[in-house]
VEXGUVEX-505850 format. One record per residue: x, z, y of N, C-alpha, C in turn; residue in one letter. Coordinates in steps of 0.2 Angstrom, whole numbers, plus 2048, in hexadecimal, padded with zeros to 3 digits. Layout:
<sites>
> n.u,n.w,n.v,ca.u,ca.w,ca.v,c.u,c.w,c.v,r
> X,Z,Y,X,Z,Y,X,Z,Y,a .
...
</sites>
This chain:
<sites>
> n.u,n.w,n.v,ca.u,ca.w,ca.v,c.u,c.w,c.v,r
> DB2,34B,EA1,DB9,34C,EA3,DBD,345,EA5,m .
> DBE,344,EAB,DC1,33E,EAF,DC8,33B,EAC,a .
> DCA,338,EA8,DCF,336,EA5,DD3,333,EAB,v .
> DDA,332,EA9,DDE,32C,EAD,DE5,32D,EA9,k .
> DE6,327,EA8,DED,326,EA5,DF3,324,EAA,i .
> DF9,329,EAA,DFD,328,EB0,E02,32B,EB0,r .
> E09,32C,EB5,E0F,32C,EB0,E10,335,EB5,l .
> E13,338,EB1,E17,33E,EB1,E1C,33E,EB1,k .
> E21,341,EB8,E26,342,EB8,E28,347,EB5,r .
> E31,346,EB2,E33,34A,EAD,E3C,34B,EAE,i .
> E3C,349,EB4,E43,346,EB3,E46,34B,EB9,g .
> E4E,34A,EB8,E50,34F,EBE,E4F,34C,EC6,k .
> E54,34F,EC8,E54,34B,ED1,E59,347,ED0,k .
> E55,343,ED3,E59,33A,ED2,E58,337,ECC,k .
> E56,337,EC7,E58,337,EC1,E51,337,EBE,a .
> E4C,332,EC0,E46,331,EBE,E44,32F,EB9,p .
> E40,332,EB4,E3D,331,EAD,E35,334,EAC,f .
> E32,32E,EAB,E2A,331,EAA,E28,32E,EA3,y .
> E24,334,EA3,E1E,334,E9E,E17,32F,E9E,r .
> E17,32B,E9A,E0F,329,E9C,E0A,32E,E97,v .
> E08,331,E9C,E02,333,E99,DFA,335,E99,v .
> DF7,337,E96,DEE,336,E96,DED,33E,E9B,v .
> DEA,33D,E9F,DE8,347,EA3,DE2,346,EA6,a .
> DDD,34B,EA5,DD9,34B,EAB,DDC,34A,EB2,d .
> DD7,346,EB6,DD9,342,EBE,DD6,347,EC1,s .
> DD3,34C,EC0,DD3,354,EC5,DD7,359,EC5,r .
> DDE,359,EC4,DE3,35C,EC3,DE8,359,EC4,v .
> DEC,35D,EC7,DF5,359,EC8,DF8,357,EC0,s .
> DFB,353,EC2,DFF,351,EBA,E04,355,EBA,v .
> E06,35A,EBF,E0D,35F,EBE,E08,364,EBB,s .
> E03,367,EBD,E00,36D,EBB,DFD,36D,EB4,c .
> DF9,369,EB3,DF6,367,EAD,DF8,364,EA6,a .
> DF7,369,EA2,DFA,363,E9E,DF5,35E,E98,k .
> DF9,358,E96,DF7,352,E94,DF0,353,E8F,a .
> DEF,34D,E90,DE9,34E,E8A,DED,34B,E85,v .
> DF2,345,E86,DF5,342,E80,DFC,33E,E85,d .
> E02,33D,E80,E07,33B,E83,E09,334,E80,e .
> E06,32E,E84,E07,327,E80,E0D,323,E7E,i .
> E12,325,E83,E1A,322,E85,E1B,325,E8C,g .
> E23,320,E8D,E27,323,E92,E2A,31D,E98,t .
> E2C,31F,E9C,E2D,318,E9F,E35,31C,EA2,y .
> E39,319,EA3,E3F,31A,EA6,E42,312,EAA,d .
> E44,315,EB1,E42,310,EB7,E49,30F,EB7,p .
> E4D,314,EB6,E56,312,EB6,E5B,30D,EB4,l .
> E57,30C,EAC,E5A,309,EA6,E59,2FF,EAD,q .
> E5E,2FD,EA8,E5D,2F6,EAB,E5C,2F0,EA5,e .
> E58,2EE,EA5,E50,2ED,EA6,E4D,2F5,EA6,p .
> E47,2F9,EAC,E43,2FD,EAA,E42,2FE,EA1,a .
> E41,302,E9E,E3E,305,E9A,E39,306,E9A,a .
> E35,303,E95,E2D,305,E94,E2B,305,E8E,f .
> E2C,30C,E8C,E27,30A,E83,E21,311,E82,k .
> E1D,30D,E82,E15,30F,E7F,E13,30F,E7B,v .
> E0E,315,E75,E0B,311,E71,E04,30F,E75,d .
> E04,307,E71,E00,301,E73,DFA,305,E70,e .
> DF8,304,E6B,DF3,307,E65,DF0,30E,E69,e .
> DF3,312,E6C,DF1,319,E70,DED,316,E76,a .
> DF1,311,E7A,DF0,310,E81,DE9,30B,E80,a .
> DE8,308,E7B,DE3,304,E7B,DDB,306,E7A,k .
> DDB,30A,E76,DDA,311,E75,DD6,316,E7A,k .
> DDB,318,E7E,DD8,31C,E84,DD6,318,E8B,w .
> DD9,310,E89,DD5,30E,E8E,DCE,30B,E8C,l .
> DCC,30B,E83,DC5,307,E83,DBF,30E,E83,a .
> DC3,314,E83,DBE,31B,E84,DBD,31E,E8B,n .
> DC0,319,E8F,DBE,31A,E98,DC3,31C,E9A,g .
> DCA,31D,E9A,DCF,31F,E9D,DD2,31B,EA3,a .
> DD3,31A,EA7,DD5,316,EAD,DDD,318,EAD,q .
> DE1,314,EB0,DEA,313,EB0,DE8,313,EB9,p .
> DEE,317,EBB,DF0,316,EC0,DF4,310,EC4,t .
> DF4,30D,EC7,DF6,307,ECB,DFC,307,EC5,e .
> E01,30A,EC7,E09,309,EC4,E07,307,EBC,t .
> E04,30D,EBA,E03,30B,EB3,DFF,302,EB0,v .
> DF9,304,EB6,DF6,2FD,EB4,DFC,2F6,EB3,a .
> E01,2F6,EB8,E06,2F2,EBB,E0A,2F2,EB4,r .
> E0C,2F8,EB3,E12,2F8,EAA,E0C,2F6,EA8,l .
> E08,2F7,EA6,E02,2F5,E9F,E03,2EC,E9E,f .
> E02,2EA,EA5,E01,2E3,EA3,E07,2DF,EA2,k .
> E0E,2E2,EA5,E14,2E3,EA3,E16,2E1,E9C,k .
> E11,2E6,E99,E13,2E7,E91,E0C,2E3,E8E,a .
> E09,2E0,E92,E04,2DD,E8D,DFF,2E1,E8D,g .
> DFB,2E8,E8D,DF7,2EC,E8B,DF2,2EB,E8D,i .
> DF2,2E9,E94,DEA,2E5,E98,DED,2DF,E99,l .
> DE7,2DB,E9B,DE4,2D4,E9C,DE6,2D2,EA1,a .
</sites>
């Protein structure tokens, strides 16, 4: 199974809120059940709030999960990716 770490939007209109999930890359995030939920991202807070379980993120990255561009940027800011 091809696995990606990506954002799943759960906020209402004009109030985005995201969950960082590990999901099958061949299926839409909104339709698929996530394999694992490892964190949250709230871009409306000042500064933007990003909370993630570092151990789970590193475990999934070690097992071959590929982060999307946005998640990779967030991981770099958090110090998870080198």
